[in-house]
Steps between C-alpha positions, in 0.01 A plus 500: 500500500452874526405612851174692462140489620376317192745214538444480875124475446553229241726308738263506797198418282683182396617426854303204631487575871252639750780679685536842341652665805779748424762289679411189301485684168841655566648157566345354185562803279813669643544703182179685586589571865534876453169516314328298773642728770374802305150350475496414871590860584233642267226267623592569863444870431150419373429285805634761741280760331197292598615464858562873530153575365334261741695650788323457831192319366409229751326168461134531405221266619510149360172549311574613147373850420416367155249244629207712381645533152581130490150400608361724229725327247389154609135601486527656155692212348316212664802342668406237754678471834680195363624693195611788718687258727672351196605846384633575848698177508645568156616848600653367820698254292630785286602688811721226642858591431796283412845514652574860398637715775363852533684745275537768762575490870171482688306469174235308692291755684171477679294730278328327209550749220332463162608681187238559233530613138313473172571439133300603197378855551594614152403222256201515270399143582471260790461530875704702743676250727630563851706287734566513873811331639584432864824330606553326832866471409680694233660273238783593268347569159757651265401802290165564672401850399222695334363235263523744207878511548535121490520266204219250449738218593601673824133563589407135443795382709412737784127418485568130552697573817247755628213252467700244699632732771219749567132534560361628171161652425375587150212722395378603159236734363361451152501735204124544539539610861784734403267668250238531773704645788820629327849354508614669822210364705534163328868487600409572862230233487744244360747582779233451766399170341864390506527588869175316569644196325790481749445232761751630754461767767609842371608780733621762254456565128735677261318622189686593186417854388394823665157397628393264777205259483162579645315275747809342656502469879874456541792741450614557144735727314516604137853487359579688181712274278456235767579219256858632489528565875311221678581130464140391562350754259754401235403135543132595473572689178671189359210269585247745356699545179569127446137412570363761264745410223389138520135603481573693182690203361181299547306774319745456213406133464135599458562805281830454311424785259548761774856416608430499875799277580729766359356831618306375808206725420689828481422753230767412248457579130442129436227477763323817385505379141351165606221677689418714198494192278325246721320711758502503878475169684197514725583487872874499430564844350452813710262714299591816692861446390409439136312814402721529193287222348187625326186363667718332760189415700422233242702178486537264210364149542645348183876504554699314239569136594377543859265253664183680604425219743828560680441873498152456638626282782738774604247778468243323714747464787515731805634838399751560778526189715822461692732230378665343807618192302741726309756436771517146356550632149873574486632297209156357418182603321226681683288243684178666390454786257144531629648672804617795294 
């Protein structure tokens, strides 16, 4: 077997064990020892970047600074205390680690740092999705990087580990809301929703990009190209990307003529041609992104072979409700499209 990243990823994806620590992987796959050592070094640099940024930040009060945002979320979405408790318990289960040792020396540190990133600023269709990721203990996740630099297989593999080893929050803002407030503000809103969806105490936030988030009461720092520098931001970019891709795959089942599973809503020649032929899909396409379509404010209601009943059910749903159950979605169908 040729020693390369592709074959290593294939090997560990087929490896039936919860112990993915570097030492164990090197004993099981000695031929990949040099590659594993290289990944440990690279990931340690990303982790140390976070620690250097946090610097002398001390422990914050136990009360989460996102309690106001979270209460607003519960009120707007009608969650009962029982449902909120269930969501909390589920996230705590995801946060319990296995037997993995920390990658770096002293990789457990007192500050609860969350990395936040988004996916889907550029597409013509679908929501912008953000994720916030907070580790209590850094696991070894090979090839974690800017999600755009990873293969789909590597992203799926990493996402499964992230959901098991970290606190994860997800926020999304609909195409309709994007048209209303613009994509930049929608991205910020999705990030704040993702942070509000976290159920752990957060002391410091790293935001991918060159702008910080408004209305946060805790320290934060914007990091240009943060998804290539920060382990937590990179993991957030992976969760956001995987989540959004799966949403668009669900769109494809409803509207196969548009090719969403292939282009994920981006403005490819195939997608543009489908829009010109079949029209914009109400509440899914971003009208402000589709001005190349004549009379783009009007949407067709008689798509070929589409069920108008199914379409109506989607269109009558909340426009930009947050989809917390998406953390259960890795490898499965969306639990409820009505949440989109």
